[in-house]
ZANUVEX-246316 format. One record per atom (N, C-alpha, C, O): residue in one letter; atom name; x, y, z. Coordinates in nm, 3 decimals. Atoms other than C-alpha are relative to their C-alpha. Layout:
<recs>
+----+----+---------+---------+---------+
| aa | at |      px |      py |      pz |
+----+----+---------+---------+---------+
|  a | CA |       X |       Y |       Z |
...
+----+----+---------+---------+---------+
</recs>
This chain:
<recs>
+----+----+---------+---------+---------+
| aa | at |      px |      py |      pz |
+----+----+---------+---------+---------+
|  m |  N |   0.061 |  -0.130 |   0.024 |
|  m | CA |   1.165 |  -2.398 |  -0.005 |
|  m |  C |   0.010 |   0.033 |  -0.149 |
|  m |  O |   0.117 |   0.017 |  -0.208 |
|  n |  N |   0.000 |  -0.034 |   0.141 |
|  n | CA |   1.066 |  -2.287 |  -0.356 |
|  n |  C |   0.057 |   0.138 |  -0.023 |
|  n |  O |   0.026 |   0.232 |   0.050 |
|  k |  N |  -0.055 |  -0.128 |   0.039 |
|  k | CA |   1.261 |  -2.012 |  -0.519 |
|  k |  C |  -0.087 |   0.057 |  -0.112 |
|  k |  O |  -0.122 |  -0.016 |  -0.205 |
|  i |  N |   0.079 |  -0.064 |   0.104 |
|  i | CA |   1.060 |  -1.765 |  -0.728 |
|  i |  C |   0.097 |   0.049 |  -0.107 |
|  i |  O |   0.187 |   0.128 |  -0.079 |
|  d |  N |  -0.083 |  -0.046 |   0.111 |
|  d | CA |   1.220 |  -1.717 |  -1.069 |
|  d |  C |  -0.025 |   0.147 |  -0.026 |
|  d |  O |  -0.137 |   0.195 |  -0.012 |
|  k |  N |   0.011 |  -0.142 |   0.031 |
|  k | CA |   1.290 |  -1.357 |  -1.162 |
|  k |  C |  -0.072 |   0.015 |  -0.134 |
|  k |  O |  -0.019 |  -0.024 |  -0.238 |
|  k |  N |   0.083 |  -0.021 |   0.119 |
|  k | CA |   1.018 |  -1.266 |  -1.412 |
|  k |  C |  -0.035 |   0.149 |  -0.008 |
|  k |  O |  -0.020 |   0.221 |   0.090 |
|  p |  N |   0.044 |  -0.140 |   0.010 |
|  p | CA |   0.894 |  -0.931 |  -1.545 |
|  p |  C |  -0.114 |   0.028 |   0.099 |
|  p |  O |  -0.194 |  -0.061 |   0.128 |
|  y |  N |   0.104 |  -0.037 |  -0.095 |
|  y | CA |   0.671 |  -0.744 |  -1.300 |
|  y |  C |  -0.137 |  -0.027 |  -0.060 |
|  y |  O |  -0.164 |   0.011 |  -0.174 |
|  g |  N |   0.135 |   0.033 |   0.043 |
|  g | CA |   0.315 |  -0.870 |  -1.327 |
|  g |  C |  -0.015 |  -0.145 |  -0.040 |
|  g |  O |  -0.126 |  -0.197 |  -0.040 |
|  y |  N |   0.007 |   0.140 |   0.041 |
|  y | CA |   0.403 |  -1.221 |  -1.442 |
|  y |  C |  -0.053 |  -0.087 |   0.113 |
|  y |  O |  -0.137 |  -0.175 |   0.091 |
|  n |  N |   0.043 |   0.076 |  -0.117 |
|  n | CA |   0.354 |  -1.361 |  -1.092 |
|  n |  C |  -0.111 |   0.071 |   0.078 |
|  n |  O |  -0.138 |   0.037 |   0.193 |
|  g |  N |   0.100 |  -0.081 |  -0.067 |
|  g | CA |   0.080 |  -1.112 |  -1.010 |
|  g |  C |   0.057 |   0.138 |   0.029 |
|  g |  O |   0.170 |   0.168 |  -0.007 |
|  y |  N |  -0.047 |  -0.135 |  -0.031 |
|  y | CA |   0.105 |  -0.757 |  -0.886 |
|  y |  C |  -0.063 |   0.048 |   0.129 |
|  y |  O |  -0.156 |  -0.013 |   0.181 |
|  i |  N |   0.052 |  -0.062 |  -0.121 |
|  i | CA |   0.042 |  -0.538 |  -0.585 |
|  i |  C |  -0.093 |   0.114 |  -0.041 |
|  i |  O |  -0.054 |   0.204 |  -0.116 |
|  s |  N |   0.099 |  -0.104 |   0.027 |
|  s | CA |  -0.271 |  -0.324 |  -0.603 |
|  s |  C |  -0.007 |   0.095 |   0.119 |
|  s |  O |  -0.011 |   0.052 |   0.235 |
|  f |  N |   0.014 |  -0.102 |  -0.104 |
|  f | CA |  -0.294 |   0.003 |  -0.411 |
|  f |  C |  -0.140 |   0.060 |   0.000 |
|  f |  O |  -0.160 |   0.171 |   0.052 |
|  n |  N |   0.137 |  -0.051 |   0.003 |
|  n | CA |  -0.668 |   0.043 |  -0.471 |
|  n |  C |  -0.054 |   0.025 |   0.141 |
|  n |  O |  -0.131 |   0.119 |   0.162 |
|  k |  N |   0.045 |  -0.020 |  -0.139 |
|  k | CA |  -0.728 |   0.005 |  -0.096 |
|  k |  C |   0.048 |   0.134 |   0.055 |
|  k |  O |  -0.023 |   0.199 |   0.132 |
|  l |  N |  -0.052 |  -0.130 |  -0.043 |
|  l | CA |  -0.508 |   0.310 |  -0.037 |
|  l |  C |  -0.092 |   0.112 |  -0.044 |
|  l |  O |  -0.127 |   0.200 |   0.035 |
|  f |  N |   0.083 |  -0.108 |   0.052 |
|  f | CA |  -0.723 |   0.526 |  -0.259 |
|  f |  C |  -0.143 |  -0.007 |   0.053 |
|  f |  O |  -0.212 |   0.095 |   0.060 |
|  d |  N |   0.130 |   0.013 |  -0.068 |
|  d | CA |  -1.041 |   0.387 |  -0.102 |
|  d |  C |   0.006 |   0.068 |   0.138 |
|  d |  O |  -0.088 |   0.138 |   0.176 |
|  i |  N |  -0.016 |  -0.064 |  -0.132 |
|  i | CA |  -0.909 |   0.497 |   0.241 |
|  i |  C |   0.003 |   0.151 |  -0.014 |
|  i |  O |  -0.062 |   0.223 |   0.061 |
|  l |  N |  -0.006 |  -0.146 |   0.020 |
|  l | CA |  -0.822 |   0.842 |   0.109 |
|  l |  C |  -0.139 |   0.055 |  -0.028 |
|  l |  O |  -0.178 |   0.157 |   0.029 |
|  d |  N |   0.134 |  -0.046 |   0.036 |
|  d | CA |  -1.169 |   0.876 |  -0.042 |
|  d |  C |  -0.093 |   0.001 |   0.122 |
|  d |  O |  -0.166 |   0.098 |   0.143 |
|  k |  N |   0.085 |   0.007 |  -0.119 |
|  k | CA |  -1.343 |   0.765 |   0.280 |
|  k |  C |   0.033 |   0.110 |   0.100 |
|  k |  O |  -0.053 |   0.154 |   0.176 |
|  r |  N |  -0.042 |  -0.106 |  -0.093 |
|  r | CA |  -1.142 |   1.024 |   0.473 |
|  r |  C |  -0.013 |   0.139 |  -0.061 |
|  r |  O |   0.023 |   0.239 |   0.003 |
|  g |  N |   0.016 |  -0.130 |   0.066 |
|  g | CA |  -1.222 |   1.300 |   0.225 |
|  g |  C |   0.132 |   0.058 |  -0.047 |
|  g |  O |   0.146 |   0.179 |  -0.059 |
|  l |  N |  -0.133 |  -0.042 |   0.044 |
|  l | CA |  -0.861 |   1.313 |   0.108 |
|  l |  C |   0.020 |  -0.042 |  -0.145 |
|  l |  O |  -0.060 |  -0.116 |  -0.201 |
|  n |  N |  -0.031 |   0.036 |   0.138 |
|  n | CA |  -0.701 |   1.284 |  -0.236 |
|  n |  C |   0.150 |  -0.014 |  -0.019 |
|  n |  O |   0.227 |  -0.007 |   0.076 |
|  k |  N |  -0.142 |   0.016 |   0.032 |
|  k | CA |  -0.368 |   1.235 |  -0.412 |
|  k |  C |   0.081 |   0.122 |   0.043 |
|  k |  O |   0.197 |   0.109 |   0.083 |
|  q |  N |  -0.071 |  -0.123 |  -0.039 |
|  q | CA |  -0.276 |   1.596 |  -0.340 |
|  q |  C |   0.038 |  -0.004 |   0.148 |
|  q |  O |   0.142 |   0.050 |   0.187 |
|  y |  N |  -0.032 |   0.015 |  -0.143 |
|  y | CA |  -0.288 |   1.515 |   0.033 |
|  y |  C |   0.131 |  -0.075 |   0.017 |
|  y |  O |   0.216 |  -0.037 |   0.098 |
|  l |  N |  -0.126 |   0.076 |  -0.008 |
|  l | CA |  -0.014 |   1.257 |  -0.021 |
|  l |  C |   0.117 |   0.089 |  -0.041 |
|  l |  O |   0.220 |   0.091 |   0.027 |
|  r |  N |  -0.106 |  -0.089 |   0.049 |
|  r | CA |   0.194 |   1.508 |  -0.221 |
|  r |  C |   0.033 |   0.108 |   0.104 |
|  r |  O |   0.150 |   0.140 |   0.127 |
|  n |  N |  -0.020 |  -0.107 |  -0.098 |
|  n | CA |   0.144 |   1.779 |   0.042 |
|  n |  C |   0.065 |  -0.048 |   0.129 |
|  n |  O |   0.114 |   0.031 |   0.209 |
|  n |  N |  -0.054 |   0.055 |  -0.124 |
|  n | CA |   0.265 |   1.543 |   0.313 |
|  n |  C |   0.121 |  -0.090 |  -0.023 |
|  n |  O |   0.142 |  -0.187 |   0.049 |
|  g |  N |  -0.131 |   0.062 |   0.016 |
|  g | CA |   0.596 |   1.425 |   0.172 |
|  g |  C |   0.011 |  -0.116 |  -0.095 |
|  g |  O |   0.119 |  -0.172 |  -0.110 |
|  i |  N |  -0.008 |   0.107 |   0.099 |
|  i | CA |   0.506 |   1.162 |  -0.087 |
|  i |  C |   0.020 |   0.067 |  -0.136 |
|  i |  O |  -0.065 |   0.142 |  -0.182 |
|  h |  N |  -0.036 |  -0.065 |   0.126 |
|  h | CA |   0.676 |   1.266 |  -0.413 |
|  h |  C |  -0.107 |  -0.023 |  -0.105 |
|  h |  O |  -0.169 |  -0.130 |  -0.110 |
|  s |  N |   0.105 |   0.010 |   0.102 |
|  s | CA |   0.442 |   1.332 |  -0.705 |
|  s |  C |   0.021 |  -0.118 |  -0.093 |
|  s |  O |  -0.076 |  -0.182 |  -0.133 |
|  n |  N |  -0.027 |   0.118 |   0.084 |
|  n | CA |   0.615 |   1.064 |  -0.918 |
|  n |  C |  -0.041 |  -0.128 |   0.071 |
|  n |  O |  -0.090 |  -0.222 |   0.009 |
|  t |  N |   0.037 |   0.117 |  -0.079 |
|  t | CA |   0.556 |   0.816 |  -0.637 |
|  t |  C |  -0.151 |  -0.014 |   0.007 |
|  t |  O |  -0.203 |  -0.126 |   0.001 |
|  v |  N |   0.147 |   0.004 |  -0.003 |
|  v | CA |   0.188 |   0.907 |  -0.616 |
|  v |  C |  -0.052 |  -0.057 |  -0.132 |
|  v |  O |  -0.147 |  -0.135 |  -0.133 |
|  v |  N |   0.039 |   0.055 |   0.131 |
|  v | CA |   0.159 |   0.833 |  -0.989 |
|  v |  C |   0.024 |  -0.151 |  -0.003 |
|  v |  O |  -0.059 |  -0.226 |  -0.052 |
|  k |  N |  -0.029 |   0.143 |  -0.006 |
|  k | CA |   0.327 |   0.494 |  -0.933 |
|  k |  C |  -0.104 |  -0.074 |   0.083 |
|  k |  O |  -0.149 |  -0.181 |   0.045 |
|  l |  N |   0.102 |   0.062 |  -0.085 |
|  l | CA |   0.084 |   0.414 |  -0.652 |
|  l |  C |  -0.133 |  -0.010 |  -0.075 |
|  l |  O |  -0.200 |  -0.113 |  -0.071 |
|  a |  N |   0.127 |  -0.003 |   0.074 |
|  a | CA |  -0.213 |   0.513 |  -0.869 |
|  a |  C |  -0.001 |  -0.101 |  -0.114 |
|  a |  O |  -0.107 |  -0.151 |  -0.152 |
|  n |  N |  -0.010 |   0.094 |   0.112 |
|  n | CA |  -0.085 |   0.288 |  -1.150 |
|  n |  C |   0.042 |  -0.140 |   0.043 |
|  n |  O |   0.073 |  -0.225 |  -0.041 |
|  n |  N |  -0.039 |   0.130 |  -0.055 |
|  n | CA |  -0.004 |  -0.007 |  -0.921 |
|  n |  C |   0.139 |  -0.043 |  -0.047 |
|  n |  O |   0.162 |  -0.160 |  -0.077 |
|  e |  N |  -0.137 |   0.029 |   0.039 |
|  e | CA |   0.364 |   0.016 |  -1.012 |
|  e |  C |   0.085 |  -0.025 |   0.124 |
|  e |  O |   0.041 |  -0.005 |   0.237 |
|  n |  N |  -0.091 |   0.028 |  -0.110 |
|  n | CA |   0.664 |  -0.081 |  -0.802 |
|  n |  C |   0.034 |   0.125 |   0.080 |
|  n |  O |   0.065 |   0.230 |   0.024 |
|  v |  N |  -0.048 |  -0.102 |  -0.092 |
|  v | CA |   0.739 |   0.134 |  -0.499 |
|  v |  C |   0.080 |  -0.072 |   0.109 |
|  v |  O |   0.066 |  -0.193 |   0.128 |
|  s |  N |  -0.084 |   0.061 |  -0.102 |
|  s | CA |   0.987 |   0.075 |  -0.219 |
|  s |  C |  -0.078 |  -0.024 |   0.130 |
|  s |  O |  -0.185 |   0.032 |   0.153 |
|  c |  N |   0.058 |   0.023 |  -0.133 |
|  c | CA |   0.909 |  -0.057 |   0.126 |
|  c |  C |   0.001 |   0.128 |   0.082 |
|  c |  O |  -0.087 |   0.150 |   0.166 |
|  e |  N |  -0.006 |  -0.128 |  -0.070 |
|  e | CA |   1.015 |   0.284 |   0.253 |
|  e |  C |  -0.123 |   0.086 |  -0.032 |
|  e |  O |  -0.178 |   0.151 |   0.056 |
|  v |  N |   0.120 |  -0.074 |   0.041 |
|  v | CA |   0.731 |   0.444 |   0.055 |
|  v |  C |  -0.123 |  -0.055 |   0.072 |
|  v |  O |  -0.205 |   0.020 |   0.125 |
|  i |  N |   0.113 |   0.063 |  -0.067 |
|  i | CA |   0.484 |   0.194 |   0.196 |
|  i |  C |  -0.001 |   0.037 |   0.148 |
|  i |  O |  -0.106 |   0.069 |   0.204 |
|  a |  N |  -0.011 |  -0.037 |  -0.142 |
|  a | CA |   0.611 |   0.265 |   0.549 |
|  a |  C |  -0.040 |   0.146 |   0.021 |
|  a |  O |  -0.109 |   0.178 |   0.117 |
|  n |  N |   0.034 |  -0.143 |  -0.013 |
|  n | CA |   0.581 |   0.642 |   0.494 |
|  n |  C |  -0.150 |   0.022 |  -0.013 |
|  n |  O |  -0.208 |   0.101 |   0.061 |
|  v |  N |   0.145 |  -0.014 |   0.018 |
|  v | CA |   0.223 |   0.610 |   0.368 |
|  v |  C |  -0.073 |  -0.055 |   0.122 |
|  v |  O |  -0.170 |   0.004 |   0.169 |
|  c |  N |   0.062 |   0.058 |  -0.120 |
|  c | CA |   0.134 |   0.384 |   0.661 |
|  c |  C |   0.009 |   0.094 |   0.119 |
|  c |  O |  -0.088 |   0.112 |   0.193 |
|  k |  N |  -0.017 |  -0.095 |  -0.110 |
|  k | CA |   0.277 |   0.633 |   0.908 |
|  k |  C |  -0.091 |   0.122 |  -0.018 |
|  k |  O |  -0.157 |   0.166 |   0.076 |
|  l |  N |   0.081 |  -0.118 |   0.030 |
|  l | CA |   0.102 |   0.925 |   0.738 |
|  l |  C |  -0.148 |  -0.025 |   0.029 |
|  l |  O |  -0.216 |   0.062 |   0.084 |
|  l |  N |   0.142 |   0.030 |  -0.015 |
|  l | CA |  -0.239 |   0.753 |   0.744 |
|  l |  C |  -0.033 |  -0.082 |   0.124 |
|  l |  O |  -0.150 |  -0.112 |   0.150 |
|  d |  N |   0.016 |   0.082 |  -0.120 |
|  d | CA |  -0.185 |   0.553 |   1.065 |
|  d |  C |  -0.075 |  -0.129 |  -0.032 |
|  d |  O |  -0.179 |  -0.160 |   0.026 |
|  v |  N |   0.057 |   0.127 |   0.043 |
|  v | CA |  -0.259 |   0.221 |   0.895 |
|  v |  C |   0.110 |  -0.105 |  -0.009 |
|  v |  O |   0.229 |  -0.074 |   0.000 |
|  q |  N |  -0.092 |   0.110 |   0.025 |
|  q | CA |  -0.097 |  -0.119 |   0.843 |
|  q |  C |   0.003 |  -0.026 |  -0.151 |
|  q |  O |  -0.093 |   0.006 |  -0.221 |
|  p |  N |  -0.010 |   0.024 |   0.145 |
|  p | CA |   0.027 |  -0.228 |   0.496 |
|  p |  C |  -0.119 |  -0.076 |  -0.058 |
|  p |  O |  -0.164 |  -0.045 |  -0.168 |
|  k |  N |   0.112 |   0.078 |   0.054 |
|  k | CA |  -0.256 |  -0.481 |   0.457 |
|  k |  C |  -0.124 |   0.085 |  -0.022 |
|  k |  O |  -0.216 |   0.044 |  -0.093 |
|  q |  N |   0.114 |  -0.088 |   0.018 |
|  q | CA |  -0.498 |  -0.189 |   0.477 |
|  q |  C |   0.010 |   0.084 |  -0.128 |
|  q |  O |  -0.090 |   0.142 |  -0.172 |
|  i |  N |  -0.018 |  -0.086 |   0.118 |
|  i | CA |  -0.350 |  -0.012 |   0.172 |
|  i |  C |   0.043 |  -0.075 |  -0.126 |
|  i |  O |   0.047 |  -0.016 |  -0.234 |
|  l |  N |  -0.042 |   0.074 |   0.118 |
|  l | CA |  -0.233 |  -0.291 |  -0.059 |
|  l |  C |  -0.048 |  -0.143 |   0.006 |
|  l |  O |  -0.080 |  -0.195 |   0.113 |
|  e |  N |   0.033 |   0.142 |   0.006 |
|  e | CA |  -0.319 |  -0.640 |  -0.175 |
|  e |  C |   0.066 |  -0.062 |  -0.122 |
|  e |  O |   0.090 |   0.005 |  -0.222 |
|  y |  N |  -0.060 |   0.077 |   0.109 |
|  y | CA |  -0.166 |  -0.907 |  -0.395 |
|  y |  C |  -0.111 |  -0.048 |  -0.094 |
|  y |  O |  -0.210 |  -0.106 |  -0.050 |
|  i |  N |   0.094 |   0.044 |   0.102 |
|  i | CA |  -0.353 |  -0.974 |  -0.720 |
|  i |  C |   0.073 |  -0.099 |  -0.091 |
|  i |  O |   0.169 |  -0.061 |  -0.158 |
|  p |  N |  -0.066 |   0.098 |   0.090 |
|  p | CA |  -0.258 |  -1.297 |  -0.902 |
|  p |  C |  -0.017 |   0.041 |  -0.146 |
|  p |  O |  -0.117 |   0.102 |  -0.184 |
|  d |  N |   0.007 |  -0.030 |   0.143 |
|  d | CA |  -0.183 |  -1.260 |  -1.271 |
|  d |  C |  -0.108 |  -0.087 |  -0.063 |
|  d |  O |  -0.099 |  -0.210 |  -0.058 |
|  m |  N |   0.113 |   0.073 |   0.056 |
|  m | CA |  -0.504 |  -1.360 |  -1.449 |
|  m |  C |   0.041 |  -0.084 |  -0.122 |
|  m |  O |  -0.012 |  -0.193 |  -0.142 |
|  k |  N |  -0.043 |   0.077 |   0.118 |
|  k | CA |  -0.325 |  -1.472 |  -1.770 |
|  k |  C |   0.061 |  -0.132 |   0.043 |
|  k |  O |   0.040 |  -0.234 |  -0.022 |
|  k |  N |  -0.065 |   0.121 |  -0.046 |
|  k | CA |  -0.124 |  -1.724 |  -1.572 |
|  k |  C |  -0.104 |  -0.102 |   0.050 |
|  k |  O |  -0.089 |  -0.222 |   0.029 |
|  t |  N |   0.100 |   0.090 |  -0.056 |
|  t | CA |  -0.432 |  -1.867 |  -1.399 |
|  t |  C |  -0.090 |  -0.058 |  -0.109 |
|  t |  O |  -0.155 |  -0.160 |  -0.086 |
|  l |  N |   0.083 |   0.051 |   0.109 |
|  l | CA |  -0.610 |  -1.913 |  -1.734 |
|  l |  C |   0.069 |  -0.110 |  -0.079 |
|  l |  O |   0.002 |  -0.182 |  -0.154 |
|  k |  N |  -0.074 |   0.102 |   0.076 |
|  k | CA |  -0.336 |  -2.141 |  -1.875 |
|  k |  C |  -0.022 |  -0.137 |   0.054 |
|  k |  O |   0.033 |  -0.234 |   0.002 |
+----+----+---------+---------+---------+
</recs>
């Protein structure tokens, strides 16, 4: 089994939450909906910027929107690494 070396976030790709905001938009909701329903405003900013959030946050968002994680996030390979 290969071990992934600890690298700065983004080196091995990153997690995009664009699907989350697409779902909110399709449902006529916005970031304020997340804030009004228990997702801290700093966390909403992290989600919007595709920054690190905990699995607990992902679980809370999934419960709130009644979705599975694959519906709100996706892995994006680091483009710089693939160009080398």
